N, CA and C of each residue as an Amber inpcrd file, in Angstrom:
protein
   354
  -4.0810000  10.0950000 -25.8210000  -3.5890000  11.4120000 -25.4770000
  -2.2080000  11.2740000 -24.8630000  -1.2870000  11.9810000 -25.3940000
   0.0660000  11.9330000 -24.8480000   0.2010000  12.9610000 -23.7330000
   1.2120000  12.7950000 -22.9440000   1.4080000  13.6630000 -21.7810000
   2.2580000  14.8760000 -22.1380000   1.7480000  15.7100000 -22.9900000
   2.4390000  16.9480000 -23.3220000   2.0440000  18.0210000 -22.3070000
   2.9840000  18.8500000 -21.8660000   2.6280000  19.9070000 -20.9050000
   1.5420000  20.8450000 -21.4250000   1.5070000  21.0940000 -22.7300000
   0.4880000  21.9910000 -23.2610000  -0.8920000  21.3440000 -23.1710000
  -0.9420000  20.0290000 -23.3360000  -2.2210000  19.3320000 -23.3260000
  -2.7970000  19.2580000 -21.9210000  -1.9400000  19.0300000 -20.9370000
  -2.4000000  18.8320000 -19.5660000  -2.4250000  20.1070000 -18.7380000
  -1.9240000  21.2020000 -19.2570000  -1.8270000  22.4430000 -18.4940000
  -3.1600000  22.9210000 -17.9320000  -4.2700000  22.8570000 -18.6600000
  -5.5280000  23.3610000 -18.0780000  -6.0190000  22.5500000 -16.8770000
  -5.5400000  21.3190000 -16.7490000  -6.0250000  20.4470000 -15.6850000
  -5.1290000  20.4350000 -14.4510000  -3.9770000  21.0550000 -14.5390000
  -3.0480000  21.0640000 -13.4100000  -3.3170000  22.2560000 -12.5150000
  -3.0660000  22.0510000 -11.2010000  -3.2030000  23.1680000 -10.2660000
  -1.9590000  24.0460000 -10.3530000  -2.1230000  25.3210000 -10.4910000
  -0.9710000  26.2230000 -10.6490000  -0.3770000  26.6250000  -9.3010000
   0.3070000  25.7260000  -8.6400000   0.8240000  26.0080000  -7.2960000
   1.9660000  27.0200000  -7.3190000   2.6650000  27.1760000  -8.4310000
   3.8060000  28.0790000  -8.4770000   3.3860000  29.5280000  -8.7170000
   2.1330000  29.7780000  -9.0240000   1.6780000  31.1290000  -9.3140000
   1.3660000  31.8960000  -8.0350000   1.0960000  33.1620000  -8.1880000
   0.7600000  33.9800000  -7.0200000  -0.6690000  33.6470000  -6.5560000
  -1.0350000  34.0060000  -5.3330000  -2.3450000  33.6190000  -4.7740000
  -3.5500000  34.1070000  -5.5700000  -3.4700000  35.2720000  -6.1870000
  -4.6130000  35.7620000  -6.9610000  -4.8760000  34.8770000  -8.1780000
  -3.8040000  34.4640000  -8.8300000  -3.9860000  33.5790000  -9.9780000
  -4.5200000  32.2210000  -9.5330000  -4.1010000  31.7770000  -8.3520000
  -4.6260000  30.5130000  -7.8220000  -6.1240000  30.6340000  -7.5650000
  -6.5400000  31.7280000  -6.9740000  -7.9590000  31.9260000  -6.6890000
  -8.7570000  31.9930000  -7.9890000  -8.2230000  32.6740000  -8.9900000
  -8.9190000  32.7600000 -10.2660000  -9.0070000  31.3970000 -10.9450000
  -8.0040000  30.5320000 -10.7220000  -8.0510000  29.2120000 -11.3540000
  -9.0760000  28.3060000 -10.6750000  -9.4430000  28.6100000  -9.4160000
 -10.4520000  27.8160000  -8.7180000 -11.8670000  28.3310000  -8.9440000
 -12.0130000  29.5090000  -9.4890000 -13.3450000  30.0870000  -9.6640000
 -14.2550000  29.2880000 -10.5880000 -13.7790000  28.5920000 -11.6110000
 -14.7270000  27.8060000 -12.4110000 -15.4660000  26.7490000 -11.5750000
 -14.8120000  26.2050000 -10.5820000 -15.4800000  25.2300000  -9.7320000
 -16.5620000  25.9050000  -8.8800000 -16.3360000  27.1500000  -8.5070000
 -17.2820000  27.8450000  -7.6370000 -18.6110000  28.1550000  -8.3210000
 -18.6490000  28.1110000  -9.6360000 -19.9180000  28.3840000 -10.3040000
 -20.9190000  27.2500000 -10.1190000 -20.4520000  26.0700000  -9.6990000
 -21.3610000  24.9540000  -9.4510000 -21.9510000  24.9780000  -8.0450000
 -21.4190000  25.8180000  -7.1730000 -21.9040000  25.8690000  -5.7930000
 -23.3540000  26.3320000  -5.6980000 -23.7860000  27.3710000  -6.4040000
 -25.2050000  27.7400000  -6.3000000 -26.1460000  26.6370000  -6.7980000
 -25.6990000  25.8490000  -7.7600000 -26.5350000  24.7660000  -8.2680000
 -26.5780000  23.5900000  -7.2990000 -25.4850000  23.3900000  -6.5880000
 -25.3970000  22.2620000  -5.6700000 -24.7240000  22.7360000  -4.3780000
 -25.5010000  23.1880000  -3.3950000 -24.9050000  23.7220000  -2.1630000
 -24.2520000  22.6530000  -1.2910000 -24.3500000  21.3890000  -1.6800000
 -23.6890000  20.3440000  -0.8930000 -22.1730000  20.5070000  -0.8900000
 -21.6220000  21.1900000  -1.9080000 -20.1910000  21.4750000  -1.9000000
 -19.8060000  22.2830000  -0.6620000 -20.5410000  23.3610000  -0.4250000
 -20.2480000  24.2140000   0.7290000 -20.5730000  23.5040000   2.0400000
 -21.6610000  22.7750000   2.0710000 -22.0260000  22.0570000   3.3020000
 -20.9730000  21.0130000   3.6280000 -20.5190000  20.2870000   2.6290000
 -19.4820000  19.2790000   2.8530000 -18.1770000  19.9010000   3.2830000
 -17.7910000  20.9920000   2.6620000 -16.5520000  21.6740000   3.0480000
 -16.6480000  22.2030000   4.4710000 -17.8050000  22.7430000   4.8280000
 -17.9830000  23.2500000   6.1940000 -17.9370000  22.1000000   7.2070000
 -18.5520000  20.9810000   6.8750000 -18.5430000  19.8370000   7.7920000
 -17.1300000  19.3010000   7.9880000 -16.3760000  19.2250000   6.9190000
 -14.9850000  18.7650000   7.0260000 -14.1650000  19.7590000   7.8350000
 -14.4000000  21.0390000   7.6300000 -13.6840000  22.0570000   8.4040000
 -13.9990000  21.9900000   9.8810000 -15.2700000  21.8310000  10.2110000
 -15.6600000  21.7280000  11.6240000 -15.0640000  20.4750000  12.2520000
 -15.1170000  19.3680000  11.5290000 -14.5450000  18.1270000  12.0620000
 -13.0420000  18.2780000  12.2820000 -12.3620000  18.9570000  11.3650000
 -10.9240000  19.1800000  11.5190000 -10.6040000  20.0510000  12.7210000
 -11.3760000  21.1070000  12.9020000 -11.1590000  22.0020000  14.0560000
 -11.4030000  21.2530000  15.3610000 -12.4880000  20.4820000  15.4210000
 -12.7730000  19.7200000  16.6420000 -11.7050000  18.6760000  16.9180000
 -11.2350000  18.0210000  15.8830000 -10.1790000  17.0310000  16.0730000
  -8.8860000  17.6850000  16.5460000  -8.5930000  18.8670000  16.0150000
  -7.3730000  19.5640000  16.4250000  -7.4700000  20.0220000  17.8830000
  -8.6390000  20.5060000  18.2890000  -8.8130000  20.9710000  19.6710000
  -8.7530000  19.8150000  20.6630000  -9.2610000  18.6710000  20.2710000
  -9.3440000  17.5270000  21.1850000  -8.2860000  16.4690000  20.8910000
  -7.1850000  16.8690000  20.2920000  -6.1880000  15.8780000  19.9030000
  -5.5610000  15.1680000  21.0990000  -5.4140000  15.8490000  22.2320000
  -4.8520000  15.1940000  23.4160000  -5.7950000  14.1050000  23.9280000
  -7.0910000  14.4170000  23.9740000  -8.0770000  13.4260000  24.4130000
  -8.1130000  12.2400000  23.4530000  -8.0180000  12.5480000  22.1750000
  -8.0280000  11.4780000  21.1770000  -6.8130000  10.5770000  21.3470000
  -5.6630000  11.1810000  21.5960000  -4.4450000  10.3880000  21.7950000
  -4.5770000   9.5110000  23.0320000  -5.1210000  10.0640000  24.1140000
  -5.2830000   9.2830000  25.3470000  -6.2260000   8.0970000  25.1390000
  -7.3140000   8.3220000  24.4050000  -8.2840000   7.2490000  24.2110000
  -7.8120000   6.2030000  23.2100000  -7.0590000   6.6200000  22.2180000
  -6.6410000   5.6760000  21.1870000  -5.3210000   4.9950000  21.4790000
  -4.5450000   5.4860000  22.4400000  -3.2440000   4.8880000  22.7430000
  -3.3650000   3.4140000  23.1240000  -4.3110000   3.0010000  23.9830000
  -4.4110000   1.5710000  24.2860000  -4.7630000   0.7230000  23.0590000
  -5.6170000   1.2450000  22.1940000  -5.9690000   0.4940000  20.9830000
  -4.7620000   0.3560000  20.0580000  -3.9730000   1.4100000  19.9570000
  -2.7890000   1.3680000  19.1010000  -1.7680000   0.3900000  19.6700000
  -1.5710000   0.4130000  20.9980000  -0.6380000  -0.5300000  21.6170000
  -1.1030000  -1.9690000  21.4350000  -2.4080000  -2.1940000  21.5900000
  -2.9530000  -3.5320000  21.3870000  -2.7480000  -3.9810000  19.9420000
  -2.9380000  -3.0800000  19.0110000  -2.7350000  -3.4120000  17.6030000
  -1.2630000  -3.7310000  17.3250000  -0.3460000  -3.0130000  17.9850000
   1.0770000  -3.3020000  17.8210000   1.4040000  -4.7000000  18.3060000
   0.8610000  -5.0770000  19.4840000   1.1200000  -6.4020000  20.0340000
   0.5670000  -7.4840000  19.1100000  -0.6700000  -7.2850000  18.6410000
  -1.2760000  -8.2580000  17.7250000  -0.4890000  -8.3230000  16.4160000
  -0.0380000  -7.1830000  15.9650000   0.7430000  -7.1460000  14.7260000
   2.0530000  -7.8960000  14.8680000   2.7250000  -7.7290000  16.0140000
   3.9730000  -8.4580000  16.2360000   3.7200000  -9.9580000  16.2930000
   2.6160000 -10.3640000  16.9240000   2.2820000 -11.7920000  16.9760000
   2.0320000 -12.3290000  15.5720000   1.3270000 -11.5610000  14.7550000
   1.0790000 -11.9950000  13.3820000   2.3640000 -12.0640000  12.5740000
   3.2710000 -11.1300000  12.8200000   4.5520000 -11.1400000  12.1150000
   5.3460000 -12.3760000  12.4920000   5.3880000 -12.7030000  13.7700000
   6.1190000 -13.8940000  14.2120000   5.4970000 -15.1710000  13.6350000
   4.1720000 -15.2200000  13.6230000   3.4850000 -16.3900000  13.0640000
   3.7890000 -16.5310000  11.5720000   3.7590000 -15.4200000  10.8620000
   4.0510000 -15.4460000   9.4320000   5.5030000 -15.8490000   9.1790000
   6.4050000 -15.3710000  10.0430000   7.8080000 -15.7270000   9.8950000
   8.0010000 -17.2240000  10.0930000   7.3380000 -17.7980000  11.1130000
   7.4480000 -19.2340000  11.3650000   6.8770000 -20.0340000  10.1910000
   5.7220000 -19.6240000   9.6850000   5.1270000 -20.3150000   8.5380000
   6.0220000 -20.2020000   7.3090000   6.6040000 -19.0460000   7.1230000
   7.5090000 -18.8410000   5.9910000   8.7230000 -19.7380000   6.0740000
   9.2980000 -19.8520000   7.2830000  10.4510000 -20.7350000   7.4490000
  10.0630000 -22.1910000   7.2030000   8.8720000 -22.5940000   7.6640000
   8.4000000 -23.9520000   7.4040000   8.2450000 -24.1970000   5.9090000
   7.6760000 -23.2250000   5.1960000   7.5070000 -23.3750000   3.7510000
   8.8450000 -23.4360000   3.0340000   9.8010000 -22.6550000   3.5000000
  11.1300000 -22.6880000   2.8900000  11.7720000 -24.0490000   3.1180000
  11.6820000 -24.5820000   4.3460000  12.2350000 -25.9030000   4.6240000
  11.5560000 -26.9750000   3.7780000  10.2330000 -26.8720000   3.6550000
   9.4900000 -27.8350000   2.8420000   9.9180000 -27.7420000   1.3710000
  10.1010000 -26.5200000   0.8790000  10.5190000 -26.3360000  -0.5070000
  11.9210000 -26.8840000  -0.7310000  12.8160000 -26.6960000   0.2480000
  14.1680000 -27.2370000   0.1320000  14.1330000 -28.7580000   0.0730000
  13.3390000 -29.3640000   0.9520000  13.2490000 -30.8230000   0.9620000
  12.6700000 -31.3440000  -0.3510000  11.6530000 -30.6880000  -0.8610000
  11.0430000 -31.1010000  -2.1230000  12.0220000 -30.9450000  -3.2770000
  12.7250000 -29.8350000  -3.3070000  13.6860000 -29.6200000  -4.3970000
  14.8320000 -30.6080000  -4.3210000  15.2820000 -30.9370000  -3.1070000
  16.3400000 -31.9350000  -2.9750000  15.8620000 -33.2980000  -3.4540000
  14.6030000 -33.6340000  -3.1680000  14.0560000 -34.9080000  -3.6330000
  13.9700000 -34.9350000  -5.1550000  13.5560000 -33.8310000  -5.7470000
  13.4540000 -33.7560000  -7.2070000  14.8360000 -33.8590000  -7.8340000
  15.8130000 -33.1950000  -7.2650000  17.1810000 -33.2400000  -7.7920000
  17.7310000 -34.6560000  -7.6820000  17.5050000 -35.3050000  -6.5400000
  18.0010000 -36.6780000  -6.3640000  17.3510000 -37.6090000  -7.3830000
  16.0650000 -37.4400000  -7.6190000  15.3450000 -38.2720000  -8.5810000
  15.8880000 -38.0340000  -9.9910000  16.1540000 -36.7770000 -10.3200000
  16.6860000 -36.4420000 -11.6380000  18.0900000 -37.0020000 -11.8110000
  18.8800000 -36.9800000 -10.7700000  20.2420000 -37.5270000 -10.8600000
  20.2050000 -39.0370000 -11.0470000  19.2770000 -39.7070000 -10.3650000
  19.1730000 -41.1590000 -10.5250000  18.7920000 -41.5110000 -11.9540000
  17.9090000 -40.7330000 -12.5500000  17.4950000 -41.0060000 -13.9220000
  18.6120000 -40.6900000 -14.9110000  19.3510000 -39.6410000 -14.6540000
  20.3910000 -39.2000000 -15.5840000  21.6810000 -39.9830000 -15.4270000
  21.8730000 -40.6590000 -14.3210000  23.1280000 -41.3720000 -14.0890000
  23.2040000 -42.5690000 -15.0440000  24.3370000 -42.7200000 -15.7070000
  24.4610000 -43.8740000 -16.6140000  24.5180000 -45.1670000 -15.8010000
  23.9500000 -46.1790000 -16.3840000  23.9760000 -47.4680000 -15.7070000
  25.3600000 -48.0750000 -15.8540000  25.8940000 -48.4730000 -14.7880000
  27.2070000 -49.1070000 -14.8230000  27.0040000 -50.5950000 -14.9840000
  27.5520000 -51.1100000 -15.9950000  27.4250000 -52.5450000 -16.2400000
  28.8250000 -53.1570000 -16.2160000  28.8330000 -54.3530000 -15.8310000
  30.0950000 -55.0750000 -15.7950000  30.3280000 -55.6360000 -17.2010000
  31.4770000 -55.3600000 -17.7550000  31.7200000 -55.8650000 -19.0940000
  31.8170000 -57.4020000 -19.0650000  31.2920000 -57.9620000 -20.0500000
  31.3110000 -59.4260000 -20.1370000  32.7320000 -59.8800000 -20.4900000
  33.2640000 -60.8230000 -19.7530000  34.5990000 -61.3510000 -20.0090000
  34.4390000 -62.5960000 -20.8720000  35.2150000 -62.6850000 -21.9100000
  35.1540000 -63.8380000 -22.8000000  36.3490000 -64.6680000 -22.6350000
């Protein structure tokens, strides 16, 4: 299936339309609600959780601030450790590549021989 606008149009949300057309485009999904009320229960649970989180956002920030700060400190330590390991690997790679280059030069260098004098 190619990505033609005509082909994909039924599956896209019509955000540019007026609100009534948006509501009408969502109505096909609503016909499954009587068959499976978990849609409404799940939406209500998410809504309640969102409202409670919004009301208690200051308390949440106060309780989570120490955990976030601790995570920042641990993250910085991990970054420094990774940086040190990375620098060690780079140094090791440089040394290995220099050894390989030196070995290749020794093999490629012509042997200098002293010409025989007669």
